[in-house]
PyMOL commands that place a pseudoatom at each C-alpha (Angstrom):
pseudoatom trace, name=CA, resn=MET, resi=1, chain=A, elem=C, hetatm=0, pos=[-41.011, 9.352, -36.639]
pseudoatom trace, name=CA, resn=ASP, resi=2, chain=A, elem=C, hetatm=0, pos=[-39.904, 6.456, -34.341]
pseudoatom trace, name=CA, resn=TYR, resi=3, chain=A, elem=C, hetatm=0, pos=[-41.612, 2.913, -34.891]
pseudoatom trace, name=CA, resn=ARG, resi=4, chain=A, elem=C, hetatm=0, pos=[-43.878, 3.142, -31.659]
pseudoatom trace, name=CA, resn=LYS, resi=5, chain=A, elem=C, hetatm=0, pos=[-45.345, 6.476, -32.412]
pseudoatom trace, name=CA, resn=ALA, resi=6, chain=A, elem=C, hetatm=0, pos=[-45.825, 5.115, -36.544]
pseudoatom trace, name=CA, resn=ALA, resi=7, chain=A, elem=C, hetatm=0, pos=[-47.667, 1.849, -35.223]
pseudoatom trace, name=CA, resn=ASN, resi=8, chain=A, elem=C, hetatm=0, pos=[-49.775, 3.588, -33.125]
pseudoatom trace, name=CA, resn=GLU, resi=9, chain=A, elem=C, hetatm=0, pos=[-50.916, 6.182, -35.893]
pseudoatom trace, name=CA, resn=GLY, resi=10, chain=A, elem=C, hetatm=0, pos=[-51.663, 3.126, -37.892]
pseudoatom trace, name=CA, resn=VAL, resi=11, chain=A, elem=C, hetatm=0, pos=[-54.141, 1.524, -34.794]
pseudoatom trace, name=CA, resn=ARG, resi=12, chain=A, elem=C, hetatm=0, pos=[-55.611, 4.848, -34.571]
pseudoatom trace, name=CA, resn=SER, resi=13, chain=A, elem=C, hetatm=0, pos=[-56.192, 5.035, -38.409]
pseudoatom trace, name=CA, resn=SER, resi=14, chain=A, elem=C, hetatm=0, pos=[-57.563, 1.806, -38.325]
pseudoatom trace, name=CA, resn=ILE, resi=15, chain=A, elem=C, hetatm=0, pos=[-60.305, 2.187, -35.614]
pseudoatom trace, name=CA, resn=THR, resi=16, chain=A, elem=C, hetatm=0, pos=[-61.560, 5.412, -37.285]
pseudoatom trace, name=CA, resn=ASP, resi=17, chain=A, elem=C, hetatm=0, pos=[-61.525, 3.623, -40.945]
pseudoatom trace, name=CA, resn=ALA, resi=18, chain=A, elem=C, hetatm=0, pos=[-63.548, 1.052, -38.873]
pseudoatom trace, name=CA, resn=LEU, resi=19, chain=A, elem=C, hetatm=0, pos=[-65.988, 3.369, -37.552]
pseudoatom trace, name=CA, resn=VAL, resi=20, chain=A, elem=C, hetatm=0, pos=[-66.281, 5.346, -40.458]
pseudoatom trace, name=CA, resn=ASP, resi=21, chain=A, elem=C, hetatm=0, pos=[-67.133, 2.116, -42.265]
pseudoatom trace, name=CA, resn=LEU, resi=22, chain=A, elem=C, hetatm=0, pos=[-69.718, 1.384, -39.850]
pseudoatom trace, name=CA, resn=LEU, resi=23, chain=A, elem=C, hetatm=0, pos=[-71.222, 4.268, -39.945]
pseudoatom trace, name=CA, resn=GLU, resi=24, chain=A, elem=C, hetatm=0, pos=[-72.153, 3.934, -43.359]
pseudoatom trace, name=CA, resn=GLU, resi=25, chain=A, elem=C, hetatm=0, pos=[-74.245, 0.336, -42.461]
pseudoatom trace, name=CA, resn=LYS, resi=26, chain=A, elem=C, hetatm=0, pos=[-76.238, 1.877, -38.912]
pseudoatom trace, name=CA, resn=PRO, resi=27, chain=A, elem=C, hetatm=0, pos=[-76.369, 4.393, -36.464]
pseudoatom trace, name=CA, resn=LEU, resi=28, chain=A, elem=C, hetatm=0, pos=[-73.798, 5.470, -33.734]
pseudoatom trace, name=CA, resn=ASP, resi=29, chain=A, elem=C, hetatm=0, pos=[-76.015, 4.268, -30.931]
pseudoatom trace, name=CA, resn=GLN, resi=30, chain=A, elem=C, hetatm=0, pos=[-76.030, 0.684, -32.688]
pseudoatom trace, name=CA, resn=ILE, resi=31, chain=A, elem=C, hetatm=0, pos=[-72.394, 0.487, -32.714]
pseudoatom trace, name=CA, resn=GLY, resi=32, chain=A, elem=C, hetatm=0, pos=[-70.122, -1.175, -29.818]
pseudoatom trace, name=CA, resn=VAL, resi=33, chain=A, elem=C, hetatm=0, pos=[-66.338, -0.700, -28.744]
pseudoatom trace, name=CA, resn=THR, resi=34, chain=A, elem=C, hetatm=0, pos=[-66.294, -4.774, -29.354]
pseudoatom trace, name=CA, resn=GLU, resi=35, chain=A, elem=C, hetatm=0, pos=[-67.823, -4.399, -33.206]
pseudoatom trace, name=CA, resn=VAL, resi=36, chain=A, elem=C, hetatm=0, pos=[-65.246, -1.089, -34.048]
pseudoatom trace, name=CA, resn=ALA, resi=37, chain=A, elem=C, hetatm=0, pos=[-62.316, -3.199, -32.376]
pseudoatom trace, name=CA, resn=SER, resi=38, chain=A, elem=C, hetatm=0, pos=[-62.564, -6.272, -34.344]
pseudoatom trace, name=CA, resn=LYS, resi=39, chain=A, elem=C, hetatm=0, pos=[-63.263, -4.445, -37.700]
pseudoatom trace, name=CA, resn=ALA, resi=40, chain=A, elem=C, hetatm=0, pos=[-60.170, -2.816, -37.412]
pseudoatom trace, name=CA, resn=GLY, resi=41, chain=A, elem=C, hetatm=0, pos=[-58.159, -6.259, -36.511]
pseudoatom trace, name=CA, resn=VAL, resi=42, chain=A, elem=C, hetatm=0, pos=[-57.327, -4.256, -33.010]
pseudoatom trace, name=CA, resn=SER, resi=43, chain=A, elem=C, hetatm=0, pos=[-57.996, -5.407, -28.945]
pseudoatom trace, name=CA, resn=ARG, resi=44, chain=A, elem=C, hetatm=0, pos=[-60.871, -3.521, -26.987]
pseudoatom trace, name=CA, resn=VAL, resi=45, chain=A, elem=C, hetatm=0, pos=[-57.473, -2.624, -24.973]
pseudoatom trace, name=CA, resn=SER, resi=46, chain=A, elem=C, hetatm=0, pos=[-55.625, -1.170, -28.068]
pseudoatom trace, name=CA, resn=PHE, resi=47, chain=A, elem=C, hetatm=0, pos=[-58.714, 0.631, -28.782]
pseudoatom trace, name=CA, resn=TYR, resi=48, chain=A, elem=C, hetatm=0, pos=[-58.917, 2.229, -25.479]
pseudoatom trace, name=CA, resn=ARG, resi=49, chain=A, elem=C, hetatm=0, pos=[-55.436, 2.997, -25.234]
pseudoatom trace, name=CA, resn=ASN, resi=50, chain=A, elem=C, hetatm=0, pos=[-55.961, 5.182, -28.376]
pseudoatom trace, name=CA, resn=PHE, resi=51, chain=A, elem=C, hetatm=0, pos=[-59.901, 6.660, -27.632]
pseudoatom trace, name=CA, resn=GLU, resi=52, chain=A, elem=C, hetatm=0, pos=[-61.661, 7.147, -24.613]
pseudoatom trace, name=CA, resn=SER, resi=53, chain=A, elem=C, hetatm=0, pos=[-64.886, 6.581, -26.682]
pseudoatom trace, name=CA, resn=LEU, resi=54, chain=A, elem=C, hetatm=0, pos=[-66.824, 6.077, -29.808]
pseudoatom trace, name=CA, resn=ASP, resi=55, chain=A, elem=C, hetatm=0, pos=[-67.712, 10.088, -29.881]
pseudoatom trace, name=CA, resn=ASP, resi=56, chain=A, elem=C, hetatm=0, pos=[-64.037, 11.063, -29.794]
pseudoatom trace, name=CA, resn=ILE, resi=57, chain=A, elem=C, hetatm=0, pos=[-63.518, 9.039, -32.562]
pseudoatom trace, name=CA, resn=VAL, resi=58, chain=A, elem=C, hetatm=0, pos=[-65.871, 10.797, -34.357]
pseudoatom trace, name=CA, resn=VAL, resi=59, chain=A, elem=C, hetatm=0, pos=[-64.827, 14.391, -33.147]
pseudoatom trace, name=CA, resn=ALA, resi=60, chain=A, elem=C, hetatm=0, pos=[-61.177, 13.274, -34.186]
pseudoatom trace, name=CA, resn=HIS, resi=61, chain=A, elem=C, hetatm=0, pos=[-62.542, 12.412, -37.856]
pseudoatom trace, name=CA, resn=MET, resi=62, chain=A, elem=C, hetatm=0, pos=[-64.354, 15.380, -38.407]
pseudoatom trace, name=CA, resn=ALA, resi=63, chain=A, elem=C, hetatm=0, pos=[-62.160, 17.639, -36.818]
pseudoatom trace, name=CA, resn=SER, resi=64, chain=A, elem=C, hetatm=0, pos=[-59.525, 15.808, -39.411]
pseudoatom trace, name=CA, resn=VAL, resi=65, chain=A, elem=C, hetatm=0, pos=[-62.051, 16.139, -42.530]
pseudoatom trace, name=CA, resn=ALA, resi=66, chain=A, elem=C, hetatm=0, pos=[-62.067, 19.495, -41.367]
pseudoatom trace, name=CA, resn=GLU, resi=67, chain=A, elem=C, hetatm=0, pos=[-58.362, 20.471, -41.440]
pseudoatom trace, name=CA, resn=ARG, resi=68, chain=A, elem=C, hetatm=0, pos=[-58.256, 18.979, -44.918]
pseudoatom trace, name=CA, resn=VAL, resi=69, chain=A, elem=C, hetatm=0, pos=[-60.827, 21.776, -46.405]
pseudoatom trace, name=CA, resn=TRP, resi=70, chain=A, elem=C, hetatm=0, pos=[-58.990, 24.821, -44.241]
pseudoatom trace, name=CA, resn=GLU, resi=71, chain=A, elem=C, hetatm=0, pos=[-55.457, 23.148, -45.736]
pseudoatom trace, name=CA, resn=GLU, resi=72, chain=A, elem=C, hetatm=0, pos=[-57.148, 22.845, -49.339]
pseudoatom trace, name=CA, resn=PHE, resi=73, chain=A, elem=C, hetatm=0, pos=[-59.028, 26.122, -49.125]
pseudoatom trace, name=CA, resn=PRO, resi=74, chain=A, elem=C, hetatm=0, pos=[-57.249, 28.869, -47.131]
pseudoatom trace, name=CA, resn=PRO, resi=75, chain=A, elem=C, hetatm=0, pos=[-59.490, 31.193, -46.101]
pseudoatom trace, name=CA, resn=THR, resi=76, chain=A, elem=C, hetatm=0, pos=[-58.715, 34.712, -46.200]
pseudoatom trace, name=CA, resn=SER, resi=77, chain=A, elem=C, hetatm=0, pos=[-61.814, 36.420, -44.846]
pseudoatom trace, name=CA, resn=ALA, resi=78, chain=A, elem=C, hetatm=0, pos=[-64.819, 35.471, -42.259]
pseudoatom trace, name=CA, resn=GLN, resi=79, chain=A, elem=C, hetatm=0, pos=[-66.661, 34.499, -45.676]
pseudoatom trace, name=CA, resn=GLY, resi=80, chain=A, elem=C, hetatm=0, pos=[-63.710, 32.403, -46.428]
pseudoatom trace, name=CA, resn=GLU, resi=81, chain=A, elem=C, hetatm=0, pos=[-63.977, 30.632, -43.110]
pseudoatom trace, name=CA, resn=PHE, resi=82, chain=A, elem=C, hetatm=0, pos=[-67.568, 30.521, -43.117]
pseudoatom trace, name=CA, resn=ARG, resi=83, chain=A, elem=C, hetatm=0, pos=[-67.472, 28.880, -46.566]
pseudoatom trace, name=CA, resn=ASN, resi=84, chain=A, elem=C, hetatm=0, pos=[-64.679, 26.063, -45.066]
pseudoatom trace, name=CA, resn=LEU, resi=85, chain=A, elem=C, hetatm=0, pos=[-67.766, 25.217, -42.700]
pseudoatom trace, name=CA, resn=VAL, resi=86, chain=A, elem=C, hetatm=0, pos=[-70.210, 24.561, -45.080]
pseudoatom trace, name=CA, resn=ARG, resi=87, chain=A, elem=C, hetatm=0, pos=[-67.927, 22.596, -47.325]
pseudoatom trace, name=CA, resn=THR, resi=88, chain=A, elem=C, hetatm=0, pos=[-67.153, 20.476, -44.128]
pseudoatom trace, name=CA, resn=PHE, resi=89, chain=A, elem=C, hetatm=0, pos=[-70.740, 19.896, -43.501]
pseudoatom trace, name=CA, resn=VAL, resi=90, chain=A, elem=C, hetatm=0, pos=[-70.981, 18.339, -47.034]
pseudoatom trace, name=CA, resn=ALA, resi=91, chain=A, elem=C, hetatm=0, pos=[-67.910, 16.263, -46.658]
pseudoatom trace, name=CA, resn=LEU, resi=92, chain=A, elem=C, hetatm=0, pos=[-69.214, 15.146, -43.723]
pseudoatom trace, name=CA, resn=ARG, resi=93, chain=A, elem=C, hetatm=0, pos=[-72.893, 14.566, -44.997]
pseudoatom trace, name=CA, resn=PRO, resi=94, chain=A, elem=C, hetatm=0, pos=[-73.140, 10.610, -44.703]
pseudoatom trace, name=CA, resn=ILE, resi=95, chain=A, elem=C, hetatm=0, pos=[-71.892, 11.035, -40.507]
pseudoatom trace, name=CA, resn=ALA, resi=96, chain=A, elem=C, hetatm=0, pos=[-74.040, 13.887, -40.193]
pseudoatom trace, name=CA, resn=GLN, resi=97, chain=A, elem=C, hetatm=0, pos=[-76.889, 12.299, -40.927]
pseudoatom trace, name=CA, resn=ASN, resi=98, chain=A, elem=C, hetatm=0, pos=[-76.222, 9.146, -39.147]
pseudoatom trace, name=CA, resn=LEU, resi=99, chain=A, elem=C, hetatm=0, pos=[-75.187, 11.462, -36.042]
pseudoatom trace, name=CA, resn=HIS, resi=100, chain=A, elem=C, hetatm=0, pos=[-78.693, 13.169, -36.596]
pseudoatom trace, name=CA, resn=ALA, resi=101, chain=A, elem=C, hetatm=0, pos=[-80.226, 9.762, -36.634]
pseudoatom trace, name=CA, resn=ALA, resi=102, chain=A, elem=C, hetatm=0, pos=[-78.781, 8.293, -33.566]
pseudoatom trace, name=CA, resn=ASN, resi=103, chain=A, elem=C, hetatm=0, pos=[-79.396, 11.578, -31.990]
pseudoatom trace, name=CA, resn=ARG, resi=104, chain=A, elem=C, hetatm=0, pos=[-75.771, 12.736, -31.736]
pseudoatom trace, name=CA, resn=ASP, resi=105, chain=A, elem=C, hetatm=0, pos=[-75.947, 16.419, -33.141]
pseudoatom trace, name=CA, resn=ALA, resi=106, chain=A, elem=C, hetatm=0, pos=[-73.769, 17.624, -30.444]
pseudoatom trace, name=CA, resn=LEU, resi=107, chain=A, elem=C, hetatm=0, pos=[-70.948, 16.102, -31.341]
pseudoatom trace, name=CA, resn=VAL, resi=108, chain=A, elem=C, hetatm=0, pos=[-70.780, 18.475, -34.440]
pseudoatom trace, name=CA, resn=TYR, resi=109, chain=A, elem=C, hetatm=0, pos=[-71.563, 21.232, -32.677]
pseudoatom trace, name=CA, resn=ARG, resi=110, chain=A, elem=C, hetatm=0, pos=[-68.473, 20.574, -30.916]
pseudoatom trace, name=CA, resn=LEU, resi=111, chain=A, elem=C, hetatm=0, pos=[-66.551, 20.759, -33.936]
pseudoatom trace, name=CA, resn=VAL, resi=112, chain=A, elem=C, hetatm=0, pos=[-68.430, 24.356, -35.205]
pseudoatom trace, name=CA, resn=MET, resi=113, chain=A, elem=C, hetatm=0, pos=[-67.322, 25.651, -31.919]
pseudoatom trace, name=CA, resn=SER, resi=114, chain=A, elem=C, hetatm=0, pos=[-64.006, 24.896, -32.429]
pseudoatom trace, name=CA, resn=ALA, resi=115, chain=A, elem=C, hetatm=0, pos=[-64.089, 26.380, -35.759]
pseudoatom trace, name=CA, resn=ILE, resi=116, chain=A, elem=C, hetatm=0, pos=[-65.911, 29.549, -34.674]
pseudoatom trace, name=CA, resn=THR, resi=117, chain=A, elem=C, hetatm=0, pos=[-63.216, 29.780, -31.424]
pseudoatom trace, name=CA, resn=GLY, resi=118, chain=A, elem=C, hetatm=0, pos=[-60.721, 29.952, -33.381]
pseudoatom trace, name=CA, resn=SER, resi=119, chain=A, elem=C, hetatm=0, pos=[-62.026, 32.130, -35.830]
pseudoatom trace, name=CA, resn=CYS, resi=120, chain=A, elem=C, hetatm=0, pos=[-64.050, 34.444, -33.852]
pseudoatom trace, name=CA, resn=SER, resi=121, chain=A, elem=C, hetatm=0, pos=[-61.232, 34.869, -31.145]
pseudoatom trace, name=CA, resn=ARG, resi=122, chain=A, elem=C, hetatm=0, pos=[-59.013, 36.750, -34.271]
pseudoatom trace, name=CA, resn=GLY, resi=123, chain=A, elem=C, hetatm=0, pos=[-61.558, 39.001, -34.751]
pseudoatom trace, name=CA, resn=GLY, resi=124, chain=A, elem=C, hetatm=0, pos=[-62.294, 40.527, -31.713]
pseudoatom trace, name=CA, resn=ARG, resi=125, chain=A, elem=C, hetatm=0, pos=[-65.718, 38.592, -30.304]
pseudoatom trace, name=CA, resn=GLY, resi=126, chain=A, elem=C, hetatm=0, pos=[-65.305, 37.052, -26.672]
pseudoatom trace, name=CA, resn=PRO, resi=127, chain=A, elem=C, hetatm=0, pos=[-67.060, 34.016, -25.828]
pseudoatom trace, name=CA, resn=TYR, resi=128, chain=A, elem=C, hetatm=0, pos=[-70.646, 34.751, -25.653]
pseudoatom trace, name=CA, resn=GLY, resi=129, chain=A, elem=C, hetatm=0, pos=[-69.910, 36.298, -29.516]
pseudoatom trace, name=CA, resn=GLU, resi=130, chain=A, elem=C, hetatm=0, pos=[-68.262, 33.159, -30.323]
pseudoatom trace, name=CA, resn=ALA, resi=131, chain=A, elem=C, hetatm=0, pos=[-71.283, 31.467, -28.573]
pseudoatom trace, name=CA, resn=VAL, resi=132, chain=A, elem=C, hetatm=0, pos=[-73.662, 33.287, -30.731]
pseudoatom trace, name=CA, resn=VAL, resi=133, chain=A, elem=C, hetatm=0, pos=[-71.661, 32.650, -33.812]
pseudoatom trace, name=CA, resn=ALA, resi=134, chain=A, elem=C, hetatm=0, pos=[-71.722, 29.261, -33.205]
pseudoatom trace, name=CA, resn=GLY, resi=135, chain=A, elem=C, hetatm=0, pos=[-75.602, 28.593, -32.857]
pseudoatom trace, name=CA, resn=ALA, resi=136, chain=A, elem=C, hetatm=0, pos=[-76.780, 30.141, -35.870]
pseudoatom trace, name=CA, resn=VAL, resi=137, chain=A, elem=C, hetatm=0, pos=[-74.001, 28.218, -38.107]
pseudoatom trace, name=CA, resn=PHE, resi=138, chain=A, elem=C, hetatm=0, pos=[-75.084, 25.390, -36.231]
pseudoatom trace, name=CA, resn=GLY, resi=139, chain=A, elem=C, hetatm=0, pos=[-78.933, 25.825, -36.489]
pseudoatom trace, name=CA, resn=ILE, resi=140, chain=A, elem=C, hetatm=0, pos=[-77.901, 26.344, -40.450]
pseudoatom trace, name=CA, resn=TYR, resi=141, chain=A, elem=C, hetatm=0, pos=[-76.251, 22.674, -40.034]
pseudoatom trace, name=CA, resn=ALA, resi=142, chain=A, elem=C, hetatm=0, pos=[-79.104, 21.007, -38.258]
pseudoatom trace, name=CA, resn=GLN, resi=143, chain=A, elem=C, hetatm=0, pos=[-82.124, 22.484, -40.502]
pseudoatom trace, name=CA, resn=TRP, resi=144, chain=A, elem=C, hetatm=0, pos=[-79.852, 20.989, -43.789]
pseudoatom trace, name=CA, resn=VAL, resi=145, chain=A, elem=C, hetatm=0, pos=[-79.533, 17.876, -41.794]
pseudoatom trace, name=CA, resn=ALA, resi=146, chain=A, elem=C, hetatm=0, pos=[-83.370, 18.089, -41.012]
pseudoatom trace, name=CA, resn=ASP, resi=147, chain=A, elem=C, hetatm=0, pos=[-84.252, 18.695, -44.449]
pseudoatom trace, name=CA, resn=GLY, resi=148, chain=A, elem=C, hetatm=0, pos=[-82.358, 15.522, -45.662]
pseudoatom trace, name=CA, resn=CYS, resi=149, chain=A, elem=C, hetatm=0, pos=[-79.120, 17.456, -46.798]
pseudoatom trace, name=CA, resn=ALA, resi=150, chain=A, elem=C, hetatm=0, pos=[-80.613, 18.762, -49.714]
pseudoatom trace, name=CA, resn=ALA, resi=151, chain=A, elem=C, hetatm=0, pos=[-78.887, 21.964, -50.609]
pseudoatom trace, name=CA, resn=THR, resi=152, chain=A, elem=C, hetatm=0, pos=[-76.001, 21.754, -52.343]
pseudoatom trace, name=CA, resn=GLU, resi=153, chain=A, elem=C, hetatm=0, pos=[-72.816, 23.487, -50.884]
pseudoatom trace, name=CA, resn=ASN, resi=154, chain=A, elem=C, hetatm=0, pos=[-73.580, 26.708, -52.969]
pseudoatom trace, name=CA, resn=GLU, resi=155, chain=A, elem=C, hetatm=0, pos=[-77.268, 26.755, -52.104]
pseudoatom trace, name=CA, resn=LEU, resi=156, chain=A, elem=C, hetatm=0, pos=[-76.256, 26.351, -48.350]
pseudoatom trace, name=CA, resn=TYR, resi=157, chain=A, elem=C, hetatm=0, pos=[-74.225, 28.669, -48.398]
pseudoatom trace, name=CA, resn=ALA, resi=158, chain=A, elem=C, hetatm=0, pos=[-75.504, 31.410, -50.324]
pseudoatom trace, name=CA, resn=GLU, resi=159, chain=A, elem=C, hetatm=0, pos=[-78.925, 31.101, -48.331]
pseudoatom trace, name=CA, resn=SER, resi=160, chain=A, elem=C, hetatm=0, pos=[-76.312, 31.151, -45.237]
pseudoatom trace, name=CA, resn=ALA, resi=161, chain=A, elem=C, hetatm=0, pos=[-74.755, 34.035, -46.318]
pseudoatom trace, name=CA, resn=ALA, resi=162, chain=A, elem=C, hetatm=0, pos=[-77.559, 36.036, -47.189]
pseudoatom trace, name=CA, resn=ALA, resi=163, chain=A, elem=C, hetatm=0, pos=[-78.729, 35.574, -43.710]
pseudoatom trace, name=CA, resn=PHE, resi=164, chain=A, elem=C, hetatm=0, pos=[-75.672, 36.672, -41.720]
pseudoatom trace, name=CA, resn=SER, resi=165, chain=A, elem=C, hetatm=0, pos=[-75.559, 39.862, -43.863]
pseudoatom trace, name=CA, resn=ALA, resi=166, chain=A, elem=C, hetatm=0, pos=[-79.114, 40.883, -43.258]
pseudoatom trace, name=CA, resn=LEU, resi=167, chain=A, elem=C, hetatm=0, pos=[-78.581, 39.915, -39.851]
pseudoatom trace, name=CA, resn=GLN, resi=168, chain=A, elem=C, hetatm=0, pos=[-74.983, 42.373, -39.768]
pseudoatom trace, name=CA, resn=ALA, resi=169, chain=A, elem=C, hetatm=0, pos=[-76.796, 45.364, -41.136]
pseudoatom trace, name=CA, resn=ASP, resi=170, chain=A, elem=C, hetatm=0, pos=[-79.714, 45.109, -38.598]
pseudoatom trace, name=CA, resn=PRO, resi=171, chain=A, elem=C, hetatm=0, pos=[-78.279, 48.307, -36.121]
pseudoatom trace, name=CA, resn=ALA, resi=172, chain=A, elem=C, hetatm=0, pos=[-80.187, 46.803, -33.133]
pseudoatom trace, name=CA, resn=LEU, resi=173, chain=A, elem=C, hetatm=0, pos=[-77.616, 43.849, -33.016]
for i in range(1, 173): cmd.bond("trace and resi %d" % i, "trace and resi %d" % (i + 1))
show_as sticks, trace
zoom trace
């Protein structure tokens, strides 16, 4: 890795860490680029050289968390992939609550859709099948956040898996 690339990764990491820290203090819609750049110790120019928006940082951070979950728990089935989505939701609990409070749940939907597209395409589903599965998984996330993220990982997984099993058993679907 050359020096410039390493330095750039350090700047990106500083910016991401700054935003994640700020998200623990207040909703995303109350955070500005200048505040994030200042906390990260970089200029606005450096911010925009690395990210287009605060949303891009949130999406990249969530994808990084999901990637770590998938590396730690390599799924061997669709159930394993779904379990990893639940694990990712739980790992992102503070950010999920923040995004919900700021009415920015669509950022989580982007993460869900990305994960579902990767897993469903291996299962032979087309784009509409992917959308149905992503919508269902996102609905689970939205209800969990609306309930204050009270359910544990095991409770969330068990209830959701039972609902998916019931749907799969329905011959009308």
